[in-house]
C-alpha positions in Angstrom: 12.2 -23.9 1.5 14.2 -22.6 4.4 12.9 -19.6 6.3 15.8 -17.2 5.9 15.6 -13.7 7.5 17.9 -10.7 7.0 20.4 -11.5 9.7 21.1 -15.0 8.4 20.9 -13.8 4.7 23.5 -11.1 5.3 25.8 -13.6 7.0 25.5 -16.1 4.2 26.1 -13.4 1.6 28.8 -11.7 3.7 27.1 -8.3 3.9 26.6 -5.8 6.7 22.9 -6.3 7.7 22.7 -2.8 9.1 23.2 -1.4 5.6 20.3 -3.5 4.4 17.8 -1.7 6.6 18.3 1.5 4.5 18.1 -0.3 1.1 14.8 -2.2 0.6 15.8 -3.7 -2.7 19.2 -4.8 -1.6 17.6 -6.4 1.5 15.0 -8.3 -0.5 17.6 -9.4 -3.1 20.0 -10.6 -0.3 17.3 -13.0 1.0 16.7 -14.4 -2.4 20.4 -14.8 -3.1 20.9 -16.5 0.2 18.0 -19.0 -0.6 19.6 -19.7 -3.9 23.0 -20.3 -2.3 21.3 -22.8 0.0 19.9 -24.5 -3.1 16.3 -23.8 -2.1 13.4 -24.1 -4.6 11.6 -21.1 -3.3 12.6 -17.9 -1.5 10.4 -15.5 0.5 10.0 -12.0 -1.0 9.6 -9.3 1.6 8.5 -5.7 0.9 10.8 -3.6 3.1 10.2 0.2 3.4 13.1 2.6 3.2 14.4 4.0 6.5 17.1 6.6 7.2 19.4 4.6 9.4 22.3 6.3 11.2 24.9 4.9 13.6 26.1 7.0 16.5 28.2 6.4 19.6 24.9 5.7 21.4 23.7 3.1 19.0 21.9 2.6 15.7 18.9 4.9 15.1 16.1 5.5 12.7 15.9 9.2 11.7 12.8 10.9 10.4 12.0 14.6 9.9 15.5 15.6 11.0 15.6 13.7 14.3 15.9 10.1 15.7 12.5 8.5 16.3 13.8 5.3 17.8 16.6 2.9 18.2 17.0 -0.1 15.8 16.6 -3.5 17.4 19.9 -4.9 16.1 19.6 -8.0 18.3 16.2 -9.0 17.0 14.2 -8.5 13.8 15.6 -5.0 13.0 12.4 -3.1 14.0 12.5 0.6 15.0 11.7 0.9 18.7 9.7 4.1 18.5 9.5 6.2 21.7 6.4 8.2 20.7 3.3 6.8 19.1 2.7 9.9 17.1 5.9 9.2 15.1 4.2 6.2 13.5 2.0 7.7 10.7 -0.7 5.2 9.8 -1.7 7.4 6.8 1.8 7.0 5.3 1.7 4.1 2.7 5.3 3.1 3.3 4.7 2.8 7.1 1.4 1.0 6.7 2.7 -1.6 4.2 5.7 -2.4 6.4 4.0 -1.7 9.7 5.8 -4.4 11.6 9.1 -2.5 11.1 7.9 -0.4 14.1 7.4 -1.2 17.7 5.9 1.1 20.3 5.2 0.7 24.0 2.0 2.6 23.5 -1.0 1.0 21.8 -1.6 2.5 18.4 -5.3 1.5 18.1 -7.3 1.9 21.2 -10.7 2.7 19.6 -12.5 1.7 16.5 -12.0 5.3 15.3 -8.2 4.7 15.6 -8.6 1.7 13.3 -10.2 3.9 10.7 -7.1 6.1 10.6 -5.2 3.4 8.9 -5.3 4.1 5.2 -5.1 1.3 2.8 -2.5 2.3 0.1 -3.5 2.3 -3.5 -1.9 -0.1 -6.0 -0.2 2.8 -7.6 1.5 3.6 -4.3 2.6 0.0 -3.9 4.1 0.2 -7.4 5.9 3.5 -6.7 7.3 2.1 -3.4 8.0 -1.5 -4.2 7.7 -2.1 -8.0 11.5 -1.9 -8.6 12.2 -4.2 -5.7 9.9 -6.9 -6.9 11.2 -6.6 -10.5 14.8 -6.9 -9.3 14.0 -10.1 -7.4 12.0 -11.5 -10.3 14.9 -10.9 -12.7 17.3 -12.5 -10.3 15.0 -15.5 -9.7 14.0 -16.1 -13.3 14.5 -19.8 -14.2 16.4 -20.4 -10.9 14.1 -20.2 -8.0 10.4 -19.5 -7.2 9.4 -16.5 -5.1 6.7 -16.4 -2.3 5.4 -12.9 -1.9 4.8 -11.9 1.7 1.3 -10.5 2.4 2.1 -9.9 6.0 -0.7 -10.4 8.6 -4.1 -9.0 9.0 -5.2 -10.9 12.0 -3.7 -11.6 15.4 0.0 -10.7 14.5 -1.3 -7.5 13.1 -3.1 -6.7 16.4 0.1 -7.5 18.4 2.2 -5.3 16.1 -0.2 -2.4 16.6 -1.0 -2.7 20.3 1.5 -5.2 21.9 1.0 -8.7 23.0 -0.6 -8.0 26.4 -3.3 -5.7 25.1 -4.0 -8.0 22.1 -4.6 -10.9 24.3 -6.7 -9.0 26.8 -8.8 -7.6 24.0 -10.0 -11.1 23.2 -12.1 -10.8 26.4 -12.2 -7.1 27.2 -12.7 -5.5 23.8 -13.6 -8.1 21.1 -15.3 -5.4 19.0 -12.0 -3.5 18.7 -10.2 -6.7 17.8 -12.7 -7.6 15.1 -12.5 -4.1 13.6 -8.7 -4.3 13.6 -8.6 -7.6 11.8 -11.1 -6.6 9.2 -8.9 -3.6 8.4 -5.8 -5.7 8.5 -7.2 -8.2 6.0 -8.1 -5.3 3.7 -4.4 -4.4 3.8 -3.3 -8.0 3.1 -5.7 -8.4 0.2 -4.3 -5.2 -1.3 -0.7 -6.4 -0.9 -1.7 -9.7 -2.5 -3.2 -7.9 -5.5 0.0 -5.9 -6.0 2.2 -9.0 -5.8 -0.1 -10.9 -8.2 0.0 -7.9 -10.6 3.8 -8.2 -10.7 3.6 -11.9 -11.6 4.0 -13.5 -8.2 1.8 -16.6 -7.8 2.9 -18.0 -4.4 1.7 -15.9 -1.5 2.7 -16.1 2.2 0.1 -15.2 4.8 1.7 -14.7 8.2 0.1 -15.0 11.6 2.9 -16.3 13.7 1.3 -15.7 17.1 -2.1 -17.1 16.2 -1.3 -20.6 17.4 -2.6 -22.9 20.0 0.4 -22.2 22.2 -0.9 -18.6 22.6 -4.6 -18.6 22.1 -7.4 -21.2 22.3 -9.0 -23.0 19.3 -12.3 -21.3 20.2 -10.7 -17.8 20.1 -8.9 -18.7 16.8 -12.3 -19.8 15.3 -14.0 -16.6 16.4 -11.4 -14.0 15.4 -8.9 -15.5 12.9 -10.8 -18.1 10.9 -13.5 -15.8 9.3 -10.9 -13.2 8.4 -8.4 -15.7 7.0 -11.2 -17.3 5.0 -12.1 -13.8 3.5 -8.4 -13.3 2.5 -8.2 -16.7 0.8 -11.6 -16.3 -0.9 -10.9 -12.8 -2.3 -7.4 -13.6 -3.4 -8.4 -16.8 -5.2 -11.3 -14.9 -6.9 -8.8 -12.3 -8.0 -6.3 -14.9 -9.3 -7.5 -18.5 -9.3 -4.0 -19.8 -9.9 -2.5 -18.1 -6.9 -1.3 -20.5 -4.1 -1.6 -19.3 -0.5 0.3 -20.8 2.4 0.1 -19.7 6.0 3.0 -19.2 8.4 1.7 -20.0 11.9 4.3 -20.7 14.5 3.6 -23.0 17.4 0.9 -25.7 17.6 -1.8 -26.0 15.0 -3.0 -29.6 15.6 -6.4 -28.7 17.0 -7.3 -26.4 14.1 -6.2 -28.5 11.1 -9.7 -28.9 9.7 -10.4 -25.2 10.2 -7.2 -24.3 8.3 -8.3 -26.4 5.4 -11.8 -24.9 5.5 -10.3 -21.3 5.1 -9.2 -22.2 1.6 -5.5 -22.3 2.2 -3.5 -24.2 -0.4 -0.7 -25.1 2.1 -0.1 -25.2 5.9 3.2 -24.3 7.3 5.8 -24.3 9.0 4.8 -27.1 11.3 7.7 -26.8 13.7 8.0 -29.8 16.1 8.9 -27.2 18.8 5.2 -26.3 18.7 4.1 -29.9 19.2 3.4 -30.6 15.5 3.9 -34.0 14.0 4.2 -34.2 10.2 3.2 -37.9 10.3 0.0 -37.2 12.4 -0.9 -34.1 10.4 -0.6 -36.0 7.1 -2.7 -38.8 8.5 -5.4 -36.3 9.5 -5.4 -34.2 6.4 -4.9 -36.9 3.8 -4.2 -35.4 0.3 -6.5 -32.4 0.8 -3.8 -29.8 1.5 -0.1 -29.3 0.9 2.2 -29.2 3.9 5.5 -27.3 4.3 8.3 -27.2 6.9 8.8 -29.8 9.6 12.5 -29.6 10.4 13.2 -28.4 13.9 14.7 -24.9 13.8 17.2 -25.7 16.6 18.5 -28.6 14.6 20.3 -26.1 12.4 22.5 -25.0 15.4 22.5 -28.1 17.5 22.9 -31.0 15.0 25.4 -32.0 12.4 24.6 -31.8 8.6 24.3 -35.5 8.5 21.7 -35.4 11.3 19.8 -32.6 9.5 19.8 -34.7 6.4 18.2 -37.6 8.2 15.6 -35.4 9.9 14.7 -33.8 6.6 14.4 -37.1 4.9 12.1 -38.4 7.6 9.9 -35.3 7.3 9.7 -35.8 3.5 8.7 -39.4 3.8 6.0 -38.6 6.4 4.8 -35.6 4.4 4.4 -37.5 1.2 2.3 -40.3 2.7 -1.3 -40.7 1.6 -0.5 -39.1 -1.8 0.2 -35.9 0.0 2.1 -32.9 -1.4 5.0 -31.7 0.8 7.8 -29.1 0.7 10.5 -29.7 3.3 11.7 -26.7 5.2 12.7 -25.2 8.5 10.0 -25.1 11.1 10.3 -21.3 11.5 12.7 -18.5 10.8 16.2 -19.9 11.1 18.7 -18.9 13.9 21.5 -16.6 13.0 24.0 -19.3 13.8 22.7 -21.6 11.0 25.4 -22.8 8.7 25.4 -23.1 5.0 26.3 -26.8 5.4 23.2 -27.4 7.5 21.0 -25.7 4.9 22.6 -27.7 2.0 22.0 -30.9 4.0 18.2 -30.2 3.9 18.4 -29.6 0.2 20.4 -32.7 -0.4 17.7 -34.8 1.4 15.1 -33.3 -1.0 17.1 -34.2 -4.0 18.0 -37.7 -2.7 14.3 -38.6 -2.2 12.9 -36.9 -5.3 12.8 -40.0 -7.4 11.4 -42.3 -4.7 7.9 -40.8 -4.9 
């Protein structure tokens, strides 16, 4: 399972990625198609909100209510760089569900009262906004590839998206009450997203908290803020649908919190990028057969190494991940660089196929 984002997907499928920003279904379908072209077994399914994107001589802008509200980050993840906080409507379901499509220099939630302004959309609103997108991806994937529905983040990445990295970090010490309130609300949103995806037939769920890793925060802070909220997410989702499988996407180091991650109720830990100091062999030794692992292949290998070298690295990860009767899905250690080639992706898939019958 390679972590393919819009920029790479558009390249692999030879499409203009700027056009994808204005067409949520085409964007989601393109990522699934790119994963299939790379011979993956599973593709990430993202819920993109519609945006009115216009290109001018000054750049690419997001228009709303008859005027541009911000420039599109065409060099990064494609977010709208909003100039005024009031242009981000936290009562609008499309904005709330795809909140990380917006970035603002001003914090959006400075008080607990601000947190309460965020309205959790109804399942009917999810269906109206994203039902056709999910159905299109399911129809495309049927019998060919599994889909992992993205539930976004309700914990630290949610706080960073709302208030920026600096304030989110300082709030650990200065305003812990605000941080707790934000995460409780964020988890409510993630649970609702999961329920919608499950209602559409999705059984693999992705929970993202990219920045909640030991490269950024301490294990103690993780246990205080993230662990109880992630545990609630897993508990409520599994109660709603016992056969649903949840994996986390946490970039950076997770070695000090392996036991905690298992205790949350996660079914799988990912993406275990060696750039974050993770070792598949050591993680498998510590976790035994209690949890599935996913990922492991250095993201930079896909731009710095040959397909043959990627094959060997992938094969090593598979062997290490399947030790001690473990379950393992080989994949990229995080979102892949835009310079990734199809040949490199196919090398990882070939390694999986080559070792399939050895275990």
